[in-house]
N, C-alpha and C positions, 0 to 999 in steps of 0.2 A: 504494499499498501504507500502510495505518495501521496503527501502532502504538504503543501508550500515548497512545492522540490525536496523535501529529505523523505529517501528512505526509511520507514519501523517496522516493517513485517515482510519476512518472506513465507512463502511457503512452494514444499516439492516432495517428492513422493519420499517415501523412507529408502526405495532405491536407489534416489538422486541423493541425497546425503549419502550414504556410505558409501558409493562411488568417489566423491568427491570428498571426501574424510578418505579414503585407502588412497589417493591423487594427495593431498594433501600428504598424509605419512611419505609417499612414497617422495616425492619432495621434498621434504626434511631427511632422510638418509641421503641423498643424492648430495644436497649440498654438507649434512656432514662428512661425507666423502672428499667432495671438494675444498672443504675444510683441508681436513687430514693431510690431502694430497700437497697441497699449500706451502701448510706447516712441517712438509716432509718427509711424510709418512712413507714408509715403503709400498710400492705400486707393482704390480703382476703384467706384464705382457697377454696381448688375447690367446696367443698357444698357453702360457704357463696357467691363466685363470679356464682354457676349457679343461687344460689335463686335470688339474685340482677338483672339477668341478663332474668330472668322467671317473675320475678317485672317488668322489665320497659318494658317488651313483650304484659303484660295487659291491659296501660296504656295508649299504643303507637295504 
């Protein structure tokens, strides 16, 4: 609802709200990873990351 050019109410479905929350959580994780990278955290190449994922899948 917009009153005098100001919004004070938003209605959305539970599905839309949950998808938005998931997107915001993922965005926060990406931003955290980027801050860690900028601060000098060790990073992996694509092939290293792929190998780690494949190894994890084998043992689960």
